[in-house]
C-alpha positions in Angstrom: 17.7 -26.2 3.8 14.3 -24.0 4.8 14.5 -20.9 2.8 11.2 -17.9 3.0 11.6 -15.2 0.9 9.3 -12.3 2.2 9.9 -9.4 -0.3 7.7 -6.6 -1.8 7.4 -5.9 -5.2 10.3 -4.3 -7.5 8.2 -1.5 -9.0 8.2 -1.3 -12.5 9.9 -4.6 -12.8 8.5 -7.6 -11.2 5.8 -8.3 -8.4 6.5 -9.7 -4.8 5.4 -13.4 -6.6 7.2 -12.8 -9.7 10.7 -11.6 -7.4 10.1 -14.9 -5.0 9.6 -17.2 -8.0 12.6 -16.3 -9.7 14.9 -16.2 -6.6 13.1 -19.7 -5.8 14.4 -20.7 -9.5 18.2 -19.4 -9.1 18.4 -21.3 -5.2 16.7 -24.8 -6.5 19.6 -24.6 -9.3 22.4 -24.9 -6.4 20.3 -26.6 -4.0 17.9 -29.0 -5.2 16.7 -29.7 -2.2 16.0 -26.6 -0.8 12.6 -25.8 1.0 11.4 -22.6 0.1 8.4 -20.7 0.8 7.1 -17.9 -1.2 5.5 -15.5 1.5 5.1 -11.5 -1.2 4.8 -8.7 1.6 3.9 -5.1 0.9 2.9 -2.2 3.0 -0.5 -1.2 1.8 0.4 0.1 -1.5 0.5 -1.7 -4.1 1.0 -5.3 -4.1 -1.4 -5.7 -1.1 -4.1 -8.0 -2.8 -1.3 -9.9 -4.8 0.6 -10.8 -1.0 -3.4 -11.7 0.8 -3.7 -13.9 -2.5 -0.7 -15.6 -2.6 -1.5 -16.3 1.2 -5.0 -17.9 0.3 -7.2 -15.3 -0.2 -9.6 -15.4 -2.8 -9.3 -12.5 -5.6 -12.6 -10.9 -6.9 -12.5 -8.6 -9.6 -15.1 -5.7 -10.4 -15.3 -2.5 -12.6 -15.6 0.9 -10.7 -15.0 4.4 -11.0 -11.2 5.2 -11.9 -9.4 8.0 -10.8 -10.4 10.1 -14.0 -14.0 8.7 -13.9 -13.2 6.0 -16.3 -14.3 2.7 -15.8 -11.1 0.6 -14.8 -11.3 -3.1 -13.5 -10.1 -3.3 -10.0 -9.3 -6.3 -7.7 -9.7 -7.1 -4.1 -9.3 -10.2 -2.0 -11.7 -12.2 0.3 -11.2 -14.5 2.8 -14.0 -16.2 5.6 -15.1 -12.2 5.6 -12.3 -10.6 5.5 -11.6 -8.2 2.4 -8.1 -6.6 1.3 -8.6 -3.6 -0.4 -5.8 -2.0 -2.3 -6.5 1.6 -2.9 -4.5 2.0 -5.6 -6.2 -0.7 -7.6 -9.1 1.4 -8.0 -7.8 5.3 -7.3 -4.1 5.0 -8.0 -1.5 6.9 -9.9 -1.0 3.3 -11.7 -4.2 3.4 -13.2 -4.1 6.9 -14.4 -5.1 6.7 -18.4 -1.8 7.2 -20.0 -0.2 8.4 -17.0 -2.0 11.6 -17.0 -2.5 13.1 -13.2 -5.5 15.3 -12.9 -4.3 16.7 -9.6 -7.6 18.5 -9.0 -9.9 16.5 -10.6 -9.2 12.7 -9.5 -11.3 11.2 -7.3 -11.2 8.3 -4.8 -14.9 7.1 -5.8 -13.6 3.4 -6.9 -12.3 2.7 -3.5 -15.8 3.4 -2.6 -17.4 1.1 -5.0 -14.5 -1.6 -3.8 -15.8 -1.2 -0.2 -19.3 -1.6 -1.6 -18.3 -4.6 -3.7 -17.0 -6.3 -0.4 -20.3 -5.8 1.7 -22.2 -7.2 -1.2 -20.1 -10.7 -0.5 -20.8 -10.3 3.0 -17.6 -8.6 4.5 -17.6 -7.9 8.0 -13.6 -6.8 8.4 -11.9 -4.8 5.5 -8.1 -3.8 5.6 -7.8 -0.5 3.0 -4.6 -0.4 1.8 -4.2 3.4 0.8 -0.8 3.9 -0.8 -0.6 4.7 -4.1 -2.9 7.3 -4.6 -3.8 9.4 -7.2 -6.5 12.1 -5.7 -6.3 14.8 -2.8 -10.3 14.6 -2.1 -10.2 13.7 1.1 -12.0 11.1 0.8 -15.3 12.6 -0.6 -15.8 10.3 -3.9 -14.9 7.3 -1.5 -18.3 8.6 1.0 -20.0 9.5 -2.1 -20.2 6.0 -3.2 -21.0 4.8 0.0 -24.2 7.3 0.5 -22.8 10.3 2.1 -24.4 13.3 0.6 -22.2 15.9 -0.3 -23.6 19.2 -2.0 -23.0 22.6 -3.1 -25.8 24.9 -3.2 -28.0 22.9 -6.1 -26.2 19.8 -6.8 -23.7 17.1 -5.8 -20.4 18.1 -5.4 -17.8 17.6 -8.2 -15.4 14.9 -8.4 -11.9 15.7 -6.9 -10.3 17.9 -4.2 -10.9 21.0 -6.3 -14.4 20.8 -6.1 -14.5 20.9 -2.6 -14.0 24.3 -2.2 -18.3 24.4 -3.3 -19.1 22.3 -0.8 -22.2 24.0 1.0 -23.5 20.6 3.2 -22.4 17.5 4.1 -24.8 14.4 5.4 -23.9 10.8 6.6 -27.1 9.8 7.4 -26.8 7.8 3.8 -23.9 6.0 4.7 -24.3 2.7 3.8 -25.7 0.8 7.1 -24.1 -2.3 6.4 -21.2 -0.7 7.4 -22.0 -0.2 11.1 -21.6 -3.9 12.0 -17.9 -4.1 10.0 -14.8 -3.5 11.5 -12.4 -1.5 9.7 -8.4 -1.2 9.6 -6.7 1.8 7.9 -3.2 0.3 6.7 -1.1 3.1 6.0 2.5 4.0 7.7 1.7 7.8 7.3 0.6 9.8 10.4 0.2 13.0 8.7 -3.2 15.5 9.8 -4.9 16.3 7.4 -4.5 19.9 7.2 -1.3 22.4 7.4 2.3 21.9 6.6 2.5 18.3 7.0 -1.0 18.0 5.0 -2.7 16.1 2.5 -2.1 18.9 -0.3 1.3 20.7 0.9 3.1 16.9 1.5 1.8 14.7 -0.6 -0.1 16.7 -3.5 2.8 17.8 -6.1 3.6 14.1 -6.4 0.0 13.7 -7.9 0.6 16.8 -10.3 -0.3 19.9 -8.2 1.3 23.0 -9.4 1.6 25.8 -6.0 -1.7 26.9 -7.0 -3.0 23.6 -7.1 -2.4 22.9 -3.4 -3.5 26.4 -1.9 -7.1 25.0 -3.8 -6.3 21.6 -2.6 -6.0 22.7 0.9 -9.0 25.5 1.0 -11.2 22.5 -0.5 -10.0 19.8 2.3 -10.6 22.9 5.0 -13.8 22.9 3.5 -15.1 19.4 4.4 -13.1 18.9 7.5 -15.2 21.8 8.9 -18.4 20.6 8.2 -18.0 16.8 8.7 -15.8 17.4 12.3 -19.2 19.4 12.6 -21.8 16.1 12.3 -22.8 14.0 15.5 -21.3 10.4 15.1 -18.2 11.5 13.5 -15.3 9.4 15.0 -12.1 11.5 14.5 -11.0 14.9 13.8 -8.9 16.6 10.8 -5.8 16.4 13.1 -5.8 12.8 13.5 -2.6 11.0 12.5 -3.2 9.3 9.3 -6.1 11.9 8.3 -3.6 12.8 5.4 -3.0 9.4 4.2 -3.7 9.2 0.7 -5.0 12.4 -0.2 -7.2 12.6 2.5 -8.7 8.8 2.5 -7.0 8.4 5.4 -9.5 11.3 7.6 -13.0 9.8 5.7 -11.8 6.3 7.0 -11.3 7.5 10.4 -13.9 9.7 10.9 -16.6 8.5 9.1 -16.2 4.9 8.8 -14.5 4.3 12.2 -11.2 3.1 11.0 -8.5 1.8 13.2 -4.9 2.7 11.7 -2.3 0.6 11.8 1.0 0.6 10.4 0.8 -1.4 6.7 3.2 -3.7 6.7 1.9 -5.0 10.8 -1.5 -5.8 8.8 0.1 -7.5 5.7 2.7 -9.7 8.3 -0.6 -10.8 10.1 -2.6 -11.7 7.7 0.0 -13.9 5.6 0.8 -15.4 9.1 4.4 -14.3 8.9 6.0 -14.7 12.4 5.3 -18.8 11.8 6.8 -18.9 8.9 9.6 -16.9 9.7 10.1 -19.4 12.8 10.1 -22.7 10.5 13.1 -20.8 8.2 16.8 -21.4 8.2 17.0 -18.3 6.0 14.8 -15.2 5.2 14.9 -13.2 2.0 13.2 -9.6 2.0 13.8 -6.7 -1.0 12.4 -4.2 -2.7 13.2 -2.6 -5.8 14.7 0.7 -4.1 16.4 -0.2 -0.3 17.4 3.5 0.3 17.0 5.7 3.5 12.8 5.8 2.9 13.1 2.1 3.5 14.6 2.7 6.8 12.2 4.7 7.9 10.0 1.6 8.0 8.8 -0.1 4.7 8.6 -3.7 3.8 12.3 -4.7 4.4 12.8 -3.3 7.8 9.5 -5.0 8.8 10.5 -8.5 7.7 14.1 -7.8 8.9 12.5 -7.1 12.7 10.4 -9.9 12.4 13.4 -12.3 11.5 15.4 -10.7 14.3 13.0 -11.5 16.9 12.9 -15.2 15.9 16.9 -15.1 16.1 16.9 -16.3 12.4 19.2 -14.3 9.6 17.9 -12.2 7.0 19.4 -10.9 3.5 17.8 -8.0 1.5 17.3 -8.6 -2.3 16.7 -5.2 -4.6 17.1 -3.4 -8.2 20.0 -0.6 -6.0 20.7 0.6 -2.7 22.1 3.6 -1.3 22.9 2.2 2.0 26.6 1.8 3.0 27.4 -1.7 5.0 27.1 -0.3 8.8 23.3 1.2 7.8 22.8 -2.1 6.0 24.1 -3.7 9.1 22.4 -2.0 11.6 19.0 -2.8 9.7 19.8 -6.3 10.3 20.9 -7.7 7.3 23.7 -10.2 7.2 23.9 -9.4 3.3 22.7 -6.8 0.6 22.3 -8.7 -2.8 21.6 -5.9 -5.7 20.2 -5.9 -9.3 22.5 -2.9 -10.2 26.0 -4.4 -9.2 25.5 -7.3 -12.0 23.7 -4.8 -14.6 24.9 -1.3 -13.7 22.2 0.2 -16.1 19.9 0.7 -14.5 17.2 0.4 -17.8 18.8 -2.6 -18.9 18.4 -3.8 -14.9 14.9 -3.3 -14.6 14.0 -5.0 -18.0 15.9 -8.0 -17.1 14.7 -8.4 -13.3 13.9 -11.9 -13.7 16.8 -13.5 -15.0 19.4 -11.3 -12.9 16.7 -12.6 -9.7 17.5 -16.2 -10.7 21.3 -15.6 -10.9 21.0 -13.5 -7.3 19.5 -16.9 -6.1 22.0 -19.0 -7.2 24.5 -16.6 -5.1 22.9 -16.6 -2.1 22.7 -20.4 -2.5 26.1 -20.4 -2.7 26.4 -17.8 0.6 24.5 -19.7 2.3 26.3 -21.5 4.6 28.4 -18.9 5.8 24.5 -17.0 5.9 23.5 -19.5 8.1 26.5 -19.6 10.7 26.4 -16.2 11.7 
């Protein structure tokens, strides 16, 4: 029996690798000779670097500027000239000091410093995963770290999207010349533009602590950035490009100035870890994430894995902390069965605190059900 475990993290409880290890332990208690392949997956946000490292990439940790200006240690993954960078590690909500949000001042500078660190290590291709960002600065901080000049009348523009309202000039001629020979993939699932009702400020900034007044300031600042950058020679995408609104506008900076190509995060990660070949070798596929709900149906990790398993004709089950899907929705998504930790421990705080032992129990249950699951 060959079982592939391709799960995303359970946010706040277990990494993708920890989920796989716990499930594998439970499975082997019931089926000692089971061959279990652990392939943690992610969709471009938190866990993307872990997934790459689990598949053979080398972790590289550097000190960069955090979202509020304090230094943070951030890790990217590197193999054969390919760098996997997770914006959340440098400029994300999870690395905010004491979790204190700064809607107007948070910067993406550390993400640009991670890109520079990858270039220092001779990266020739970069995957930039942009989920979980803390900033709405249009990628201004990232661009400044890579040599772009963004100035007011007499000084560099201050960090954060709030400072962009004072922007007077933009000059990309100082962009790190090494980027000219590097391919960049923007791993982002959202197709929002930079500005307007579906833009970075209106849709995503409130999640980062922005008030209604803050959203208006951020929209004005992003509009000013786009007005100046869109007019520059050599810019390769406009503020209206699908995905420009990703990660507080870092999508715009990546597409317009770095010449990135946007791809769904789950597709990028599946390709990097060779998921299709690993599914082909499996008798059963297990996927999952912390909350399996309507957002999952929009194309998050479990749905991507389920679709790949369906193409290979392999049965797939989902494991989650909790689910709001009914049986018909789960079946429509391709899951032969859904196993929720909340079915064992209904108290959310206890379920999250005891996710690993609960996952072992779920592993034992899946092993006991495996005959019926693989016979379908």
